C-alpha positions in Angstrom: 8.8 2.5 5.8 8.6 -0.7 3.8 6.5 -3.7 4.8 9.5 -5.5 6.4 10.3 -2.4 8.6 6.6 -2.1 9.7 6.5 -5.8 10.5 9.8 -5.5 12.5 8.3 -2.6 14.4 5.2 -4.7 15.2 7.3 -7.6 16.5 9.3 -5.2 18.6 6.1 -3.7 20.1 4.7 -7.1 20.9 7.9 -8.2 22.5 7.8 -5.0 24.7 4.2 -5.9 25.6 5.3 -9.3 26.8 8.1 -7.8 28.8 5.7 -5.4 30.5 3.5 -8.3 31.5 6.5 -10.2 32.9 7.6 -7.1 34.9 4.1 -6.7 36.4 4.1 -10.4 37.3 7.5 -10.0 39.1 6.3 -6.9 40.9 8.8 -4.7 39.1 6.2 -2.2 37.9 2.7 -1.3 39.2 -0.5 -2.1 37.3 -1.0 1.6 36.6 2.4 1.8 35.0 1.7 -1.3 33.0 -1.7 0.0 31.9 -0.3 3.4 30.8 2.5 1.8 28.8 0.2 -0.8 27.3 -2.1 2.0 26.1 0.8 3.6 24.2 1.9 0.2 22.8 -1.6 -0.6 21.6 -1.9 2.8 19.9 1.5 2.3 18.2 0.4 -1.2 17.1 -2.8 0.1 15.7 -0.8 2.7 13.7 1.5 0.0 12.3 -1.2 -2.4 11.3 -3.1 0.5 9.7 -0.1 1.5 7.7 0.6 -2.1 6.7 -3.0 -2.6 5.5 -2.9 0.6 3.5 0.4 -0.3 1.9 -0.9 -3.7 0.9 -4.1 -2.2 -0.5 -2.1 0.3 -2.5 0.0 -2.4 -3.9 -3.1 -4.5 -4.9 -4.6 -1.7 -6.9 -1.3 -0.8 -8.6 -0.4 2.2 -6.6 3.0 2.9 -4.9 2.9 1.6 -1.4 5.8 3.8 -0.5 3.5 6.8 -0.9 1.6 5.7 2.2 2.5 7.3 5.5 1.5 6.5 9.0 -1.6 8.3 10.2 -1.7 10.0 13.5 -2.8 8.1 16.6 -5.9 10.3 16.8 -6.9 9.5 13.2 -6.3 5.7 13.6 -8.0 5.5 16.9 -10.9 7.6 15.7 -11.8 5.4 12.7 -14.7 3.7 14.4 -16.1 6.8 16.1 
């Protein structure tokens, strides 16, 4: 994935997050449904931001950013633990 594709994915996930909040406000989904889906969206966003940061870092030190691949959710979410 190139930077443009990663950023496009981020924008899509943010749009989906906004739609979920609208659906909750309209009573179309329950708060537990919203919460579960938001968790998935947040994890996917974390993966995308992590990949984008690593691609930019690789580029800054003269490495090929295309060699960077998305890390698993478990790895990304476990960075601070």
